[in-house]
C-alpha positions in Angstrom: 16.0 -50.4 11.6 16.3 -47.9 14.4 19.8 -46.8 13.8 20.3 -43.1 13.7 23.0 -41.2 11.8 24.8 -38.4 13.5 26.3 -35.8 11.2 27.2 -32.6 13.1 29.3 -29.8 11.8 31.3 -27.4 14.1 29.9 -24.5 12.2 26.4 -25.9 12.3 26.2 -25.9 16.1 28.4 -23.0 17.1 26.4 -20.7 19.3 26.1 -17.2 18.2 26.8 -17.8 14.5 24.5 -15.7 12.4 22.1 -17.6 10.2 22.1 -17.4 6.4 19.7 -15.7 4.0 16.0 -16.5 4.1 14.1 -18.3 1.4 12.2 -15.8 -0.7 8.7 -15.6 0.7 5.9 -15.8 -2.0 4.4 -12.4 -2.9 1.6 -12.2 -0.4 0.3 -9.7 2.0 2.5 -9.4 5.1 1.0 -10.8 8.3 2.2 -10.2 11.8 3.8 -13.4 13.0 6.5 -14.5 15.4 9.7 -12.7 14.9 11.2 -15.2 12.5 10.8 -13.3 9.3 14.6 -12.5 9.1 15.6 -16.0 10.1 17.0 -18.5 7.6 14.6 -20.6 5.5 16.9 -21.7 2.7 17.9 -25.3 2.7 21.4 -25.9 1.2 22.6 -29.3 0.2 26.0 -29.8 1.8 26.7 -32.0 4.8 29.6 -31.8 7.2 31.6 -34.1 9.4 30.9 -34.3 13.1 33.3 -32.8 15.7 34.8 -35.0 18.2 32.8 -33.7 21.2 29.5 -34.1 19.5 30.4 -37.6 18.2 30.8 -38.8 21.7 27.1 -38.2 22.5 24.7 -41.1 22.1 22.0 -40.9 19.4 18.6 -40.3 20.9 16.4 -43.4 21.1 13.3 -42.5 18.9 10.0 -44.3 18.9 9.2 -42.9 15.4 9.8 -45.4 12.5 11.1 -42.6 10.3 12.8 -39.3 11.3 15.0 -36.5 10.0 16.4 -33.4 11.7 17.9 -30.7 9.4 19.8 -27.6 10.4 18.3 -25.0 8.1 21.2 -22.6 8.5 23.8 -25.0 7.0 21.7 -27.7 5.4 23.4 -30.3 7.6 21.4 -33.4 8.4 21.9 -33.9 12.1 19.9 -37.1 12.5 18.1 -39.5 10.2 16.3 -42.7 10.5 14.8 -44.4 7.5 14.8 -41.0 5.7 13.6 -42.3 2.3 11.0 -44.7 3.6 7.7 -43.8 1.7 4.8 -43.9 4.2 1.3 -42.4 4.6 1.5 -38.9 6.1 -2.1 -38.3 7.2 -2.8 -34.7 8.0 0.8 -33.5 7.3 -0.9 -33.3 3.9 -2.6 -30.1 5.0 0.6 -28.1 4.7 0.5 -28.8 0.9 -3.3 -28.0 1.0 -2.5 -24.6 2.5 0.2 -23.8 0.0 -2.1 -24.6 -3.0 -4.9 -22.5 -1.5 -2.6 -19.5 -1.0 -0.9 -19.9 -4.4 -4.2 -19.3 -6.0 -4.4 -15.9 -4.2 -8.1 -16.2 -3.4 -10.2 -13.8 -1.4 -9.5 -14.9 2.2 -12.6 -13.1 3.5 -15.0 -14.9 1.1 -17.5 -17.0 3.0 -17.4 -20.8 2.4 -19.9 -23.4 3.5 -19.4 -26.9 4.8 -21.7 -29.3 2.8 -22.3 -33.0 2.5 -19.4 -33.4 0.0 -17.0 -32.3 2.8 -18.0 -35.1 5.2 -15.5 -37.9 5.7 -17.0 -41.0 4.3 -13.7 -42.9 4.3 -12.8 -43.0 8.0 -16.0 -41.6 9.5 -14.1 -39.1 11.5 -16.0 -36.6 13.7 -15.9 -32.9 13.0 -17.2 -29.9 15.0 -18.0 -28.1 11.8 -21.5 -29.3 11.1 -22.9 -29.4 7.5 -24.2 -25.9 6.8 -21.4 -24.1 8.8 -20.3 -20.9 7.1 -16.9 -19.5 7.8 -14.4 -17.2 5.9 -11.8 -18.9 3.8 -9.3 -17.5 6.2 -10.9 -19.2 9.2 -11.2 -22.5 7.2 -7.5 -22.4 6.5 -6.7 -21.6 10.1 -8.7 -24.5 11.4 -7.3 -26.9 8.9 -3.8 -26.1 10.0 -4.0 -25.6 13.7 -6.9 -28.0 14.6 -6.4 -30.3 11.6 -10.1 -29.9 10.7 -10.8 -32.3 7.8 -14.1 -30.6 6.7 -12.3 -27.3 6.5 -9.6 -28.7 4.3 -12.2 -30.5 2.2 -14.2 -27.3 1.8 -11.1 -25.3 0.8 -10.4 -27.8 -2.0 -14.0 -27.9 -3.2 -14.0 -24.1 -3.6 -10.8 -24.1 -5.7 -11.1 -23.1 -9.3 -12.0 -26.3 -11.2 -13.1 -28.1 -8.0 -11.4 -30.8 -5.9 -10.0 -32.7 -8.8 -8.1 -29.7 -10.0 -7.0 -29.0 -6.5 -5.4 -32.4 -6.0 -3.8 -32.1 -9.4 -2.3 -28.8 -8.2 -1.0 -30.5 -5.1 0.9 -33.0 -7.1 2.2 -30.4 -9.5 3.4 -28.4 -6.5 5.1 -31.5 -5.2 6.9 -31.9 -8.5 8.0 -28.3 -8.5 9.5 -28.7 -5.0 11.4 -31.8 -6.1 9.4 -34.2 -3.9 10.2 -37.4 -5.7 8.7 -39.7 -3.0 5.5 -37.8 -2.5 2.0 -38.1 -4.0 -1.5 -36.9 -3.0 -4.9 -38.2 -3.7 -6.9 -36.0 -1.3 -6.6 -32.6 0.5 -7.2 -33.9 4.0 -4.8 -36.8 4.5 -7.5 -39.2 5.5 -6.5 -41.6 2.7 -3.3 -43.8 3.1 -2.6 -43.1 -0.5 -1.1 -39.7 0.5 2.5 -40.7 0.9 5.9 -39.1 1.4 9.2 -39.6 3.1 11.0 -37.8 5.9 13.5 -36.5 3.3 10.8 -35.1 1.1 8.9 -33.6 4.1 11.9 -31.5 5.1 11.6 -29.8 1.7 7.9 -29.4 2.1 8.2 -27.9 5.6 10.9 -25.5 4.4 8.6 -24.4 1.5 5.5 -24.0 3.7 7.6 -22.0 6.2 8.0 -19.4 3.5 4.3 -18.5 3.8 3.6 -16.1 6.6 0.0 -17.2 7.0 1.0 -20.9 7.3 3.5 -20.0 10.0 0.9 -18.0 11.9 -2.0 -20.3 11.6 -0.2 -23.6 12.2 1.2 -22.3 15.5 -1.9 -20.6 16.8 -2.5 -22.2 20.2 -6.3 -21.8 20.2 -8.9 -20.0 18.2 -12.7 -19.4 18.6 -15.2 -19.3 15.7 -19.0 -19.2 15.8 -20.6 -22.5 14.8 -24.4 -23.0 15.0 -24.8 -19.6 16.6 -22.4 -20.4 19.5 -18.7 -19.7 19.9 -16.5 -22.9 19.6 -13.0 -23.0 20.8 -10.5 -25.0 18.7 -7.1 -26.0 20.2 -3.9 -26.7 18.3 -3.2 -30.4 17.9 0.5 -29.9 18.8 0.7 -29.3 22.5 4.3 -28.1 22.1 3.1 -24.7 20.6 1.9 -24.0 24.2 5.2 -25.0 25.8 7.4 -22.0 26.7 10.5 -24.1 26.3 9.9 -24.4 22.5 10.1 -21.7 19.9 8.1 -23.1 17.0 7.8 -21.4 13.6 5.6 -24.0 11.9 3.8 -27.0 13.1 1.6 -29.8 11.8 0.5 -33.1 13.3 -1.1 -36.1 11.6 -2.8 -39.4 12.4 -4.6 -42.2 10.7 -4.1 -45.8 11.7 -2.0 -46.5 8.6 0.4 -43.6 9.3 0.7 -43.7 13.0 1.3 -40.4 14.9 3.2 -37.9 12.8 4.7 -34.5 13.6 6.6 -32.0 11.5 8.0 -28.7 12.8 10.2 -25.8 12.1 11.7 -24.7 15.4 14.7 -22.9 16.9 16.8 -25.3 19.0 20.2 -24.3 20.6 19.9 -21.0 18.8 19.7 -22.6 15.4 16.7 -23.1 13.0 15.8 -26.7 12.7 13.3 -28.8 10.7 12.1 -31.9 12.6 10.2 -34.7 10.9 8.8 -37.6 12.9 6.7 -40.2 11.1 4.8 -43.4 12.2 5.1 -43.0 16.0 2.9 -45.0 18.3 1.5 -44.1 21.6 -0.3 -40.9 22.5 2.8 -39.0 23.5 5.5 -40.7 21.4 5.9 -38.0 18.8 6.1 -35.3 21.5 8.5 -37.4 23.5 10.7 -37.9 20.4 10.7 -34.1 19.7 11.7 -33.4 23.3 14.5 -36.0 23.1 15.8 -34.5 19.9 15.7 -31.0 21.5 17.7 -32.2 24.5 20.2 -34.0 22.3 20.9 -31.0 20.1 21.2 -28.8 23.2 23.6 -31.2 24.8 25.7 -31.4 21.7 25.8 -27.6 21.5 26.9 -27.4 25.1 29.6 -30.0 24.5 30.8 -28.1 21.5 31.1 -24.9 23.5 33.1 -26.7 26.2 35.5 -28.1 23.6 35.9 -24.6 22.1 36.9 -23.4 25.6 
């Protein structure tokens, strides 16, 4: 159940190798983001054999039930654990929500309101966005991604052409277009356990979402203040690693409901290589962060070992 598969390629971990071409970014207005615009986003399909030095390293012990680590520059799967297990994904859903919102090319400055239809009646979760709160679509999107605000995501879907039903249909259509065969959505927030996917599918979804400059920017915003009820309210990113100077994160999303456990997906640069990291169904407050740090150290150790073997 917890066995991890190590598949390193010499070329995949060679330090200083220039990354491949980037995935074409959808035609949207350019936004100033971290300097990863020229970095590779295309996910190729081939795998490669592990070099001797890397194969001597022990696999990291992960607390996540399902996990996958992909080197974006080569398409090599470096680590996988139950990669095709279909599980609830909680607020990881909001990456798809954001893509569907942006694909419609709406007016991001339009003011949207939170109303009673946006209140969580399934889990009864708390929100700092009170009914009647009015924010721009842009701020709703930012809070949905960085602070995982469920009412913001619900409001975005309700203001979609055709309403929430059309929005969820568009989410599933987008999933089909991306080749996500183990993924389906029933709501835009992730509060329902019926939103399911696999680590393998989520690497594709993260790669696609990383092609949107606004998703990269908003999902990695450490904190952001908006006026709610006449007072400024500070919202903080749900992934503490975006505030960690030892990480270079290009995209981030966390998720949690009891059925899904703690979830985390990221696009990040590790050992000078672009990686997609997917961690699903972790338990304990810091398990997903601990798993991410273990994976980072493991990749860096393998990179060092590879350089030593190369002389």
